[in-house]
C-alpha positions, -999 to +999 in steps of 0.1 A: -076-043-405-088-008-395-101-002-360-135+015-362-140+019-325-145+054-311-113+070-300-106+083-265-104+120-260-070+133-249-089+161-230-103+134-207-069+119-198-044+148-198-060+164-167-050+133-148-014+137-158-017+174-148-029+164-113+000+140-109+024+168-120+009+194-096+008+170-066+044+160-074+056+196-075+036+207-045+050+179-023+086+185-035+082+222-027+070+213+008+101+191+012+124+218+001+108+243+025+103+221+055+127+191+056+164+197+060+186+179+035+193+142+044+171+144+076+144+119+084+109+125+098+093+093+110+056+089+103+052+052+112+082+045+134+112+036+113+091+018+088+077+048+069+087+085+069+098+115+050+133+125+041+150+150+017+173+134-008+183+142-044+189+118-072+208+130-103+203+096-118+173+075-127+155+048-108+175+033-079+202+061-086+211+045-120+239+067-135+238+091-105+276+094-106+279+098-144+293+133-142+264+155-153+256+144-189+229+121-176+207+151-167+203+160-203+200+124-214+172+117-190+154+150-199+155+141-236+145+105-230+116+115-208+104+142-233+106+116-261+087+090-241+061+117-231+056+126-267+052+089-277+027+084-249+006+114-261+006+100-296-003+065-283-031+080-262-045+096-293-048+063-310-065+044-282-102+035-283-128+038-256-123+001-247-087+010-237-095+030-206-072+011-182-044+013-206-050+050-211-050+055-173-017+036-170-001+057-198-015+089-183+001+081-149+034+073-165+032+106-185+025+127-154+053+111-135+078+115-163+070+152-167+071+157-129+106+144-127+117+163-159+106+195-143+130+187-114+159+179-138+154+211-157+151+234-126+175+217-101+196+193-122+184+163-101+151+148-089+139+154-053+130+122-035+113+122-001+093+091+007+113+065+026+103+030+036+126+009+058+125-024+077+152-032+102+185-027+083+169-027+049+158+006+033+140+010-001+155+039-021+137+072-015+111+081-041+084+107-048+049+112-061+061+111-098+079+078-092+048+064-075+026+074-105+051+057-129+051+026-108+013+024-106+010+030-143+036+003-151+019-021-127-015-016-144+001-025-178+018-056-164-015-068-147-034-062-180-008-081-199-007-110-175-044-113-167-061-102-198-053-127-225-075-110-251-057-077-246-023-095-246-031-111-280-042-077-293-011-060-281+012-087-295-007-089-329-005-051-332+033-051-326+037-079-352+015-060-377+036-028-371+069-048-376+055-064-409+046-029-422+081-015-415 
């Protein structure tokens, strides 16, 4: 069944990804310029502050000690995912605005971290949240955008049964056509 709904314009969504990328890179440059490596600047006591850390791995330092090959693996992976997201965005209709926003945030975050990997060989992280002896791994604006985008998708999937059925039926249709 062909979807006859009007398509979304990429020109409407890509500027959001560009804003995420620019904010991410500006904040990382501020960290590089003003925060000594491994130091901590408290903003809200010990609960929230800024630091200067690097992560050669992925989320939660996954593969951070892999020996260097992971840099190129994560660059290729993120560029592949970014390309898929752009293709996916081109196929969305005007009723898919929240999904488009989620994908756009993920795209901006992925590209922001890819820029770090290409230039520095690792990702710069600087936001740190702690409570007593527990500390969440440091993260950055790009990571935040990816998290917000993924959260929007999960919320849509859980609380929008119509969209969930549509997504599941589309994937079954795609599998049947393969």
